LUMTOR-722860 format. One record per residue: residue number from 0; residue in one letter; x, y, z of N, C-alpha, C, O in turn. Coordinates in pm, 1 decimal. Layout:
% LUMTOR-722860
{NUM; a; {X; Y; Z}; {X; Y; Z}; {X; Y; Z}; {X; Y; Z}}
...
END
This chain:
% LUMTOR-722860
{0; x; {-519.1; 2184.7; 3825.2}; {-389.9; 2162.3; 3762.5}; {-294.7; 2104.9; 3866.8}; {-300.4; 2144.0; 3983.4}}
{1; x; {-209.4; 2015.0; 3827.7}; {-117.9; 1949.0; 3919.4}; {-7.3; 2044.5; 3963.9}; {31.9; 2136.0; 3891.5}}
{2; x; {42.0; 2019.6; 4086.7}; {152.0; 2101.4; 4136.5}; {285.1; 2032.4; 4114.0}; {389.4; 2088.5; 4147.8}}
{3; x; {284.5; 1911.3; 4057.5}; {409.3; 1839.4; 4027.2}; {470.2; 1894.7; 3898.9}; {398.9; 1943.7; 3811.3}}
{4; x; {601.5; 1886.3; 3888.9}; {673.4; 1936.8; 3772.4}; {749.8; 1822.6; 3707.2}; {872.9; 1822.9; 3707.1}}
{5; x; {678.8; 1725.1; 3651.8}; {743.8; 1612.5; 3584.3}; {797.6; 1513.4; 3684.9}; {767.9; 1521.4; 3804.1}}
{6; x; {877.8; 1419.0; 3635.4}; {931.7; 1313.4; 3720.0}; {1069.2; 1348.3; 3775.8}; {1125.6; 1270.4; 3852.6}}
{7; x; {1123.7; 1463.1; 3739.0}; {1257.4; 1500.7; 3782.1}; {1254.2; 1558.0; 3923.4}; {1151.1; 1606.0; 3970.6}}
{8; x; {1369.0; 1551.9; 3989.4}; {1380.5; 1608.8; 4122.6}; {1400.2; 1760.2; 4115.2}; {1393.4; 1828.2; 4217.6}}
{9; x; {1424.1; 1813.3; 3996.4}; {1445.1; 1956.5; 3977.6}; {1333.5; 2014.8; 3891.3}; {1258.2; 1940.9; 3828.1}}
{10; x; {1323.4; 2145.9; 3889.1}; {1212.8; 2212.2; 3820.9}; {1228.3; 2217.5; 3669.6}; {1127.7; 2209.8; 3599.0}}
{11; x; {1348.2; 2230.2; 3617.1}; {1369.7; 2231.3; 3472.2}; {1299.5; 2347.5; 3404.7}; {1325.7; 2463.4; 3437.1}}
{12; x; {1208.9; 2317.2; 3309.5}; {1138.2; 2419.9; 3232.8}; {1042.3; 2502.3; 3318.6}; {1002.6; 2612.0; 3279.5}}
{13; x; {1005.7; 2450.3; 3434.0}; {915.1; 2524.4; 3521.6}; {982.3; 2651.2; 3575.6}; {913.8; 2745.1; 3616.3}}
{14; x; {1115.2; 2654.3; 3576.1}; {1185.1; 2776.8; 3619.3}; {1152.1; 2892.1; 3525.2}; {1129.6; 3004.8; 3569.5}}
{15; x; {1149.5; 2863.9; 3396.6}; {1114.8; 2967.2; 3299.0}; {970.5; 3012.6; 3318.0}; {940.8; 3131.8; 3311.0}}
{16; x; {881.7; 2917.5; 3342.0}; {740.7; 2951.9; 3365.6}; {727.3; 3033.4; 3493.9}; {643.0; 3122.7; 3501.6}}
{17; x; {808.9; 3003.9; 3593.9}; {807.0; 3079.4; 3719.1}; {849.6; 3224.3; 3693.6}; {787.5; 3317.5; 3744.5}}
{18; x; {954.7; 3242.5; 3615.4}; {1001.2; 3377.4; 3583.7}; {898.7; 3455.8; 3502.0}; {885.3; 3577.1; 3518.1}}
{19; x; {825.7; 3385.3; 3413.5}; {727.4; 3451.2; 3327.5}; {593.4; 3472.8; 3395.8}; {505.3; 3538.1; 3340.0}}
{20; x; {576.9; 3418.5; 3516.7}; {449.2; 3431.4; 3586.5}; {340.1; 3345.8; 3523.7}; {222.5; 3382.1; 3528.8}}
{21; x; {377.2; 3233.0; 3464.6}; {281.3; 3147.4; 3396.2}; {226.9; 3034.5; 3483.7}; {142.8; 2957.1; 3437.9}}
{22; x; {272.4; 3023.5; 3606.9}; {226.1; 2916.9; 3695.0}; {103.4; 2963.0; 3773.7}; {90.8; 3080.4; 3808.5}}
{23; x; {13.3; 2868.4; 3800.8}; {-99.6; 2901.0; 3887.7}; {-45.4; 2915.0; 4029.7}; {67.7; 2875.3; 4057.8}}
{24; x; {-125.8; 2971.2; 4118.1}; {-79.2; 3004.4; 4253.0}; {-21.8; 2883.4; 4326.4}; {83.1; 2894.2; 4389.8}}
{25; x; {-89.0; 2768.4; 4318.7}; {-41.2; 2649.9; 4390.3}; {92.5; 2603.3; 4334.4}; {181.7; 2565.6; 4410.5}}
{26; x; {107.2; 2605.3; 4202.1}; {232.9; 2563.9; 4140.2}; {345.1; 2661.6; 4173.3}; {458.2; 2620.6; 4199.3}}
{27; x; {314.1; 2789.2; 4172.3}; {416.1; 2889.4; 4204.5}; {465.3; 2872.3; 4347.5}; {584.7; 2885.0; 4374.5}}
{28; x; {374.2; 2843.7; 4438.2}; {411.3; 2823.6; 4579.1}; {503.2; 2702.5; 4593.3}; {603.8; 2708.4; 4664.0}}
{29; x; {468.5; 2592.9; 4526.0}; {551.6; 2472.2; 4531.4}; {688.0; 2498.5; 4468.8}; {789.9; 2455.0; 4522.4}}
{30; x; {691.3; 2569.4; 4355.5}; {816.7; 2598.5; 4286.9}; {907.1; 2687.0; 4371.8}; {1027.2; 2661.6; 4381.5}}
{31; x; {851.0; 2790.2; 4433.0}; {933.0; 2878.9; 4517.2}; {986.2; 2804.3; 4639.7}; {1099.4; 2827.8; 4681.9}}
{32; x; {905.4; 2714.6; 4697.2}; {952.3; 2635.5; 4810.9}; {1065.6; 2542.8; 4768.3}; {1161.9; 2523.3; 4842.4}}
{33; x; {1053.6; 2485.6; 4648.5}; {1159.7; 2397.6; 4598.6}; {1288.7; 2475.8; 4575.7}; {1396.7; 2429.7; 4612.4}}
{34; x; {1277.5; 2593.6; 4515.1}; {1396.1; 2676.0; 4488.8}; {1462.9; 2716.6; 4620.3}; {1585.3; 2727.0; 4627.8}}
{35; x; {1381.9; 2739.3; 4723.5}; {1437.3; 2780.2; 4853.3}; {1521.3; 2669.1; 4917.1}; {1615.7; 2698.2; 4990.5}}
{36; x; {1488.6; 2543.7; 4890.5}; {1562.7; 2434.3; 4954.7}; {1657.4; 2360.1; 4859.9}; {1730.9; 2271.6; 4903.8}}
{37; x; {1656.8; 2395.0; 4729.8}; {1741.3; 2324.7; 4632.0}; {1843.9; 2422.5; 4574.1}; {1807.0; 2509.0; 4494.7}}
{38; x; {1970.6; 2411.1; 4611.3}; {2071.3; 2505.1; 4561.3}; {2092.3; 2495.0; 4409.7}; {2124.4; 2595.1; 4345.5}}
{39; x; {2074.8; 2375.9; 4351.9}; {2092.6; 2362.7; 4206.1}; {1986.4; 2443.0; 4130.4}; {2017.5; 2515.2; 4035.7}}
{40; x; {1861.2; 2429.2; 4173.5}; {1752.8; 2502.7; 4106.4}; {1763.6; 2652.7; 4132.7}; {1731.8; 2733.2; 4045.2}}
{41; x; {1807.8; 2690.4; 4251.3}; {1825.6; 2832.8; 4281.5}; {1933.0; 2893.3; 4191.9}; {1918.0; 3004.8; 4141.7}}
{42; x; {2041.9; 2818.5; 4172.3}; {2150.0; 2866.7; 4086.0}; {2102.5; 2874.0; 3940.1}; {2134.8; 2969.2; 3869.2}}
{43; x; {2026.0; 2773.8; 3895.5}; {1975.0; 2775.3; 3758.7}; {1875.4; 2889.0; 3738.6}; {1873.1; 2950.6; 3632.1}}
{44; x; {1793.0; 2917.9; 3839.5}; {1697.8; 3028.1; 3830.4}; {1771.0; 3160.5; 3811.4}; {1729.1; 3243.2; 3730.4}}
{45; x; {1879.9; 3181.5; 3885.2}; {1959.7; 3304.1; 3871.1}; {2022.1; 3309.3; 3731.4}; {2024.6; 3415.4; 3669.1}}
{46; x; {2072.8; 3195.2; 3681.4}; {2136.1; 3192.4; 3548.9}; {2033.7; 3223.2; 3439.7}; {2063.2; 3298.5; 3346.9}}
{47; x; {1914.1; 3165.7; 3450.0}; {1810.0; 3191.3; 3350.3}; {1767.0; 3337.8; 3354.9}; {1748.6; 3400.6; 3250.6}}
{48; x; {1751.3; 3391.7; 3474.4}; {1712.2; 3532.2; 3489.1}; {1818.7; 3623.5; 3428.4}; {1785.2; 3719.2; 3358.6}}
{49; x; {1948.6; 3594.5; 3454.6}; {2056.8; 3675.9; 3397.9}; {2060.0; 3667.0; 3245.4}; {2077.7; 3768.3; 3177.7}}
{50; x; {2043.1; 3547.0; 3191.6}; {2045.4; 3529.6; 3045.8}; {1932.5; 3608.5; 2980.7}; {1952.6; 3672.6; 2877.6}}
{51; x; {1814.6; 3603.9; 3040.5}; {1702.2; 3681.3; 2986.3}; {1730.6; 3831.1; 2990.6}; {1699.2; 3903.8; 2896.4}}
{52; x; {1789.2; 3875.4; 3098.7}; {1821.3; 4017.9; 3111.8}; {1919.5; 4059.9; 3003.3}; {1902.5; 4164.6; 2940.7}}
{53; x; {2022.7; 3978.2; 2981.0}; {2122.8; 4011.3; 2879.2}; {2061.5; 4011.7; 2739.6}; {2089.5; 4101.2; 2659.8}}
{54; x; {1978.2; 3912.3; 2709.7}; {1917.1; 3906.8; 2576.4}; {1823.4; 4024.6; 2552.9}; {1821.1; 4082.3; 2444.2}}
{55; x; {1747.9; 4059.0; 2653.2}; {1653.1; 4170.2; 2637.4}; {1724.0; 4304.9; 2629.9}; {1665.8; 4402.4; 2582.4}}
{56; x; {1848.4; 4311.8; 2675.9}; {1924.9; 4435.8; 2670.4}; {1992.1; 4456.3; 2534.4}; {2043.8; 4564.8; 2507.6}}
{57; x; {1992.4; 4354.5; 2448.6}; {2054.5; 4368.8; 2316.7}; {1975.1; 4468.6; 2232.6}; {1852.9; 4476.6; 2245.0}}
{58; x; {2043.0; 4543.9; 2148.1}; {1972.3; 4640.0; 2062.8}; {1892.7; 4565.8; 1955.0}; {1931.4; 4456.8; 1913.1}}
{59; x; {1782.9; 4624.3; 1910.9}; {1705.3; 4560.1; 1803.6}; {1785.0; 4558.5; 1673.6}; {1868.2; 4646.1; 1649.9}}
{60; x; {1760.0; 4461.5; 1592.2}; {1830.4; 4446.8; 1464.9}; {1733.5; 4479.8; 1353.0}; {1622.1; 4427.7; 1348.1}}
{61; x; {1777.3; 4567.3; 1262.9}; {1694.7; 4603.0; 1147.6}; {1707.2; 4493.1; 1042.3}; {1816.0; 4439.6; 1020.9}}
{62; x; {1597.1; 4459.4; 976.9}; {1604.6; 4359.0; 870.6}; {1679.2; 4415.2; 750.5}; {1686.8; 4537.0; 734.4}}
{63; x; {1733.8; 4329.4; 666.6}; {1805.4; 4377.6; 548.3}; {1711.5; 4451.8; 453.4}; {1589.6; 4435.1; 456.7}}
{64; x; {1773.2; 4534.5; 368.6}; {1697.7; 4616.1; 274.5}; {1610.2; 4527.4; 187.0}; {1657.5; 4427.4; 133.1}}
{65; x; {1481.6; 4563.4; 172.3}; {1389.4; 4492.7; 85.3}; {1330.4; 4365.7; 144.5}; {1261.2; 4291.9; 74.4}}
{66; x; {1356.0; 4338.8; 270.8}; {1309.4; 4215.3; 334.7}; {1156.9; 4205.5; 331.4}; {1102.2; 4103.6; 289.1}}
{67; x; {1089.5; 4308.7; 374.9}; {943.5; 4306.0; 380.7}; {882.2; 4300.0; 239.9}; {781.9; 4231.9; 218.6}}
{68; x; {941.4; 4370.0; 146.2}; {889.3; 4368.5; 9.8}; {900.7; 4228.4; -51.2}; {808.9; 4181.4; -118.5}}
{69; x; {1014.4; 4162.4; -27.0}; {1031.6; 4027.3; -80.2}; {928.9; 3931.7; -19.6}; {876.9; 3844.2; -88.8}}
{70; x; {900.2; 3947.9; 107.1}; {801.2; 3861.5; 171.1}; {664.0; 3885.7; 110.0}; {591.3; 3790.8; 81.0}}
{71; x; {628.3; 4012.3; 90.2}; {496.7; 4043.6; 35.2}; {484.1; 4001.5; -111.2}; {380.4; 3948.8; -151.5}}
{72; x; {588.7; 4024.2; -191.1}; {582.9; 3991.3; -333.0}; {591.3; 3841.4; -358.0}; {525.0; 3790.1; -448.2}}
{73; x; {670.9; 3771.5; -280.3}; {692.6; 3629.1; -302.9}; {595.1; 3542.6; -223.9}; {601.1; 3420.0; -233.2}}
{74; x; {508.0; 3601.7; -148.5}; {415.5; 3522.3; -68.7}; {484.2; 3450.3; 46.0}; {431.0; 3352.0; 97.6}}
{75; x; {599.4; 3496.4; 86.4}; {669.9; 3435.8; 198.5}; {755.4; 3316.4; 159.7}; {822.8; 3258.6; 244.9}}
{76; x; {753.7; 3278.3; 31.1}; {834.9; 3164.2; -11.6}; {978.4; 3210.6; -33.5}; {1001.6; 3318.6; -87.8}}
{77; x; {1074.4; 3129.1; 8.6}; {1214.5; 3168.2; -16.2}; {1246.3; 3158.3; -165.1}; {1203.0; 3065.0; -232.6}}
{78; x; {1320.4; 3253.1; -214.2}; {1359.7; 3254.0; -354.5}; {1506.8; 3215.5; -363.7}; {1591.4; 3270.8; -293.3}}
{79; x; {1535.8; 3120.2; -451.2}; {1672.6; 3076.0; -470.1}; {1722.5; 3126.5; -603.9}; {1643.5; 3143.1; -696.8}}
{80; x; {1851.6; 3151.0; -615.6}; {1907.1; 3195.7; -743.9}; {1883.3; 3089.9; -851.9}; {1872.0; 2970.9; -822.4}}
{81; x; {1876.1; 3135.0; -976.8}; {1846.2; 3045.0; -1089.0}; {1951.4; 2935.8; -1101.7}; {1917.5; 2820.7; -1129.1}}
{82; x; {2078.6; 2970.0; -1082.1}; {2182.9; 2868.0; -1096.9}; {2172.2; 2761.5; -987.6}; {2205.0; 2645.3; -1011.6}}
{83; x; {2127.0; 2799.2; -868.7}; {2109.3; 2701.7; -760.8}; {1991.1; 2609.6; -791.7}; {1997.6; 2489.3; -766.3}}
{84; x; {1883.7; 2666.0; -846.1}; {1768.6; 2583.3; -885.8}; {1808.3; 2486.5; -996.7}; {1769.1; 2369.8; -995.0}}
{85; x; {1885.9; 2534.9; -1092.5}; {1928.5; 2450.9; -1204.1}; {2017.1; 2337.3; -1153.9}; {2001.5; 2222.9; -1196.7}}
{86; x; {2110.5; 2368.3; -1063.1}; {2197.9; 2264.4; -1008.0}; {2119.5; 2161.6; -927.5}; {2147.8; 2042.0; -933.6}}
{87; x; {2021.8; 2208.4; -853.0}; {1940.5; 2115.7; -774.4}; {1860.0; 2024.9; -866.4}; {1845.8; 1905.9; -838.4}}
{88; x; {1806.8; 2079.5; -976.2}; {1732.7; 1999.1; -1072.7}; {1822.1; 1895.4; -1139.3}; {1781.9; 1780.3; -1156.8}}
{89; x; {1943.7; 1936.0; -1176.5}; {2037.2; 1841.4; -1237.8}; {2079.0; 1733.0; -1139.6}; {2094.4; 1617.0; -1178.0}}
{90; x; {2097.1; 1769.2; -1015.4}; {2133.6; 1669.9; -914.1}; {2020.9; 1569.4; -893.8}; {2046.2; 1449.7; -881.0}}
{91; x; {1897.3; 1617.0; -890.8}; {1783.0; 1526.4; -875.4}; {1771.0; 1434.9; -996.6}; {1745.0; 1315.6; -981.5}}
{92; x; {1789.6; 1489.6; -1117.1}; {1783.7; 1408.0; -1238.1}; {1895.3; 1303.5; -1238.1}; {1871.7; 1187.8; -1272.9}}
{93; x; {2015.4; 1343.3; -1199.6}; {2127.4; 1248.6; -1193.4}; {2103.5; 1137.4; -1092.7}; {2135.7; 1021.5; -1118.7}}
{94; x; {2047.4; 1172.5; -978.5}; {2018.4; 1070.8; -877.2}; {1913.2; 973.6; -927.7}; {1924.1; 853.2; -904.8}}
{95; x; {1811.4; 1024.3; -996.1}; {1707.3; 936.6; -1050.8}; {1765.9; 845.0; -1157.9}; {1733.2; 726.4; -1161.4}}
{96; x; {1852.2; 897.9; -1245.6}; {1913.0; 816.2; -1350.3}; {2002.4; 708.2; -1289.2}; {2002.9; 594.2; -1335.7}}
{97; x; {2077.1; 743.9; -1186.1}; {2162.6; 644.9; -1119.5}; {2079.0; 535.5; -1054.5}; {2115.5; 418.1; -1059.9}}
{98; x; {1967.2; 573.0; -993.4}; {1881.0; 473.8; -929.0}; {1821.7; 379.2; -1032.6}; {1816.6; 258.3; -1010.1}}
{99; x; {1776.9; 432.6; -1145.7}; {1720.7; 347.2; -1251.0}; {1827.5; 253.5; -1305.1}; {1799.6; 136.3; -1330.4}}
{100; x; {1949.2; 303.2; -1323.4}; {2057.5; 219.6; -1374.2}; {2090.8; 107.4; -1276.7}; {2104.1; -8.1; -1317.0}}
{101; x; {2103.9; 140.1; -1151.0}; {2137.2; 39.0; -1050.3}; {2026.6; -65.0; -1040.3}; {2054.4; -184.7; -1034.0}}
{102; x; {1902.5; -20.5; -1038.9}; {1791.5; -115.2; -1027.8}; {1775.8; -198.7; -1153.6}; {1743.5; -317.2; -1145.4}}
{103; x; {1798.2; -139.3; -1268.7}; {1781.3; -212.9; -1394.4}; {1891.7; -312.8; -1419.2}; {1864.7; -423.9; -1465.0}}
{104; x; {2015.5; -276.6; -1390.1}; {2128.9; -363.8; -1418.2}; {2156.3; -458.2; -1301.4}; {2189.8; -574.9; -1321.5}}
{105; x; {2142.2; -408.2; -1182.4}; {2182.7; -486.8; -1066.2}; {2077.6; -580.2; -1011.0}; {2108.8; -660.7; -923.3}}
{106; x; {1954.7; -573.5; -1058.3}; {1850.5; -659.7; -1003.8}; {1867.4; -801.7; -1055.1}; {1879.4; -823.6; -1175.7}}
{107; x; {1868.4; -897.3; -964.9}; {1881.0; -1036.4; -1010.0}; {1748.6; -1084.4; -1070.7}; {1640.1; -1049.3; -1024.3}}
{108; x; {1761.2; -1164.2; -1174.0}; {1641.5; -1221.5; -1235.1}; {1635.8; -1369.7; -1199.4}; {1739.3; -1433.6; -1180.4}}
{109; x; {1515.9; -1423.4; -1190.6}; {1501.4; -1564.7; -1156.8}; {1526.2; -1647.2; -1281.4}; {1475.1; -1617.7; -1389.4}}
{110; x; {1605.7; -1751.1; -1264.0}; {1636.9; -1839.8; -1374.5}; {1594.5; -1981.0; -1335.6}; {1604.5; -2017.7; -1218.5}}
{111; x; {1548.0; -2059.8; -1429.5}; {1510.2; -2196.6; -1395.8}; {1633.0; -2279.7; -1359.5}; {1739.9; -2264.8; -1418.7}}
{112; x; {1615.3; -2366.9; -1261.7}; {1724.7; -2450.4; -1213.7}; {1716.7; -2584.3; -1287.0}; {1609.4; -2642.8; -1302.1}}
{113; x; {1831.2; -2630.1; -1331.1}; {1834.0; -2759.5; -1398.4}; {1936.8; -2846.3; -1329.2}; {2051.4; -2802.6; -1318.6}}
{114; x; {1907.2; -2959.7; -1283.4}; {1780.4; -3032.0; -1280.7}; {1688.9; -2973.6; -1174.1}; {1733.1; -2897.2; -1088.3}}
{115; x; {1563.8; -3009.1; -1179.8}; {1464.8; -2956.0; -1087.2}; {1494.2; -3004.1; -945.3}; {1523.3; -3122.0; -925.1}}
{116; x; {1487.2; -2916.1; -848.7}; {1521.0; -2947.2; -709.9}; {1428.9; -3054.6; -651.2}; {1479.7; -3144.2; -583.9}}
{117; x; {1297.2; -3051.5; -672.2}; {1214.0; -3157.3; -613.5}; {1253.0; -3297.5; -660.0}; {1242.6; -3393.3; -583.5}}
{118; x; {1298.1; -3309.9; -786.2}; {1340.1; -3442.3; -834.3}; {1466.6; -3486.7; -763.0}; {1481.8; -3605.4; -734.1}}
{119; x; {1558.9; -3393.5; -733.3}; {1680.4; -3429.6; -659.3}; {1646.2; -3472.7; -517.2}; {1706.2; -3566.5; -464.8}}
{120; x; {1552.0; -3406.1; -455.6}; {1511.1; -3442.2; -320.0}; {1452.5; -3582.4; -319.5}; {1483.1; -3662.5; -231.2}}
{121; x; {1369.8; -3611.8; -416.0}; {1307.7; -3744.6; -424.5}; {1412.8; -3851.5; -447.6}; {1408.7; -3957.0; -384.3}}
{122; x; {1507.2; -3825.5; -537.8}; {1612.1; -3923.7; -567.0}; {1698.7; -3947.3; -444.3}; {1735.9; -4061.3; -416.3}}
{123; x; {1730.7; -3844.6; -372.5}; {1812.9; -3859.3; -252.6}; {1738.7; -3936.7; -144.3}; {1796.3; -4023.7; -78.9}}
{124; x; {1612.3; -3905.3; -125.8}; {1534.9; -3971.2; -20.6}; {1520.3; -4120.6; -46.1}; {1527.0; -4199.8; 47.9}}
{125; x; {1500.8; -4160.3; -170.6}; {1483.3; -4303.3; -198.8}; {1615.0; -4377.3; -196.7}; {1618.2; -4493.4; -155.9}}
{126; x; {1724.4; -4315.0; -239.0}; {1852.4; -4386.2; -242.3}; {1922.8; -4385.4; -107.9}; {2005.8; -4472.6; -82.7}}
{127; x; {1892.9; -4290.5; -20.9}; {1962.6; -4281.7; 107.0}; {1897.0; -4364.3; 215.8}; {1953.8; -4378.4; 324.1}}
{128; x; {1779.7; -4419.0; 190.6}; {1712.8; -4495.5; 294.9}; {1780.0; -4630.3; 313.3}; {1835.6; -4686.9; 219.2}}
{129; x; {1774.5; -4680.0; 433.3}; {1837.1; -4808.0; 466.3}; {1737.3; -4919.7; 435.8}; {1621.6; -4914.6; 477.5}}
{130; x; {1783.1; -5018.1; 364.3}; {1697.7; -5132.6; 335.1}; {1612.9; -5110.6; 211.8}; {1605.8; -5000.0; 158.1}}
{131; x; {1551.2; -5213.4; 169.3}; {1469.0; -5207.5; 49.8}; {1323.0; -5227.8; 84.4}; {1249.2; -5291.7; 9.3}}
{132; x; {1281.1; -5174.0; 197.2}; {1141.3; -5192.0; 235.0}; {1051.7; -5097.7; 157.1}; {1100.1; -5005.5; 91.5}}
{133; x; {922.4; -5120.2; 163.7}; {827.6; -5039.9; 87.2}; {812.8; -4898.2; 143.1}; {780.8; -4805.2; 69.1}}
{134; x; {835.3; -4882.5; 269.2}; {819.8; -4749.2; 328.2}; {925.6; -4650.9; 280.9}; {900.2; -4530.5; 276.3}}
{135; x; {1044.5; -4700.3; 245.5}; {1149.5; -4609.3; 202.8}; {1113.8; -4539.1; 71.9}; {1163.3; -4429.4; 45.8}}
{136; x; {1028.3; -4600.5; -11.4}; {986.6; -4535.5; -135.3}; {884.6; -4425.4; -108.8}; {858.8; -4342.9; -196.5}}
{137; x; {825.6; -4422.7; 12.1}; {730.0; -4318.6; 48.3}; {796.5; -4199.6; 118.8}; {728.4; -4103.9; 155.7}}
{138; x; {926.5; -4204.8; 137.2}; {999.3; -4098.8; 208.5}; {975.4; -3959.9; 150.4}; {955.9; -3865.9; 227.5}}
{139; x; {975.8; -3942.0; 17.4}; {951.2; -3806.4; -33.8}; {812.0; -3754.7; -0.8}; {792.1; -3633.4; 6.3}}
{140; x; {716.0; -3842.9; 19.4}; {581.6; -3799.4; 52.4}; {578.4; -3745.6; 194.8}; {505.9; -3650.2; 222.9}}
{141; x; {655.4; -3804.8; 284.6}; {654.1; -3764.4; 424.7}; {742.4; -3644.8; 455.8}; {730.9; -3587.5; 564.1}}
{142; x; {829.1; -3605.8; 365.4}; {919.7; -3494.1; 390.0}; {865.4; -3370.9; 318.8}; {876.1; -3360.9; 196.6}}
{143; x; {806.9; -3276.4; 393.5}; {755.8; -3156.1; 327.1}; {868.6; -3063.0; 289.8}; {931.0; -3002.0; 376.7}}
{144; x; {894.8; -3052.0; 162.6}; {1002.4; -2965.7; 113.7}; {937.2; -2860.9; 24.5}; {856.7; -2892.4; -63.2}}
{145; x; {974.4; -2734.5; 49.5}; {919.4; -2627.6; -30.8}; {1028.5; -2524.6; -57.4}; {1098.4; -2481.6; 34.3}}
{146; x; {1041.9; -2486.5; -181.2}; {1139.0; -2384.7; -219.8}; {1070.2; -2263.1; -279.8}; {1132.6; -2182.5; -348.8}}
{147; x; {941.0; -2251.0; -252.5}; {864.5; -2138.2; -307.8}; {897.8; -2008.9; -238.2}; {956.0; -2008.9; -129.7}}
{148; x; {862.4; -1902.3; -298.3}; {890.4; -1770.3; -241.1}; {768.5; -1713.2; -179.6}; {772.4; -1602.4; -126.1}}
END
């Protein structure tokens, strides 16, 4: 296992592992040496140790009445009041109806263009050419125009 602790110059999460005794011997030695020469990590180690001490000193909290029974009877699924379920169902139905309305009314439909665009391109190409040579009548053939989707 590597003795490096990420790319940071500080130990970070390794401080917690050091406090928990989760580091292998080589990593623990490197971490303790780093803490000895790095005042920031030493200060953070003391802060983490103090926070753990305070949290572990808190009294245990009893679960609310019927907590275990509800978990066993409901299979661990959260139960919501009937009015909340009904409101959520109505909100979902309303959102679906609004989406259908917006998509049905607001969607643009393709309409045929009159006059046809390729004919306008051809007419422009032949009338805009300079001179009356034979090549000017071939201009629409040489200009690749596409309006497809």
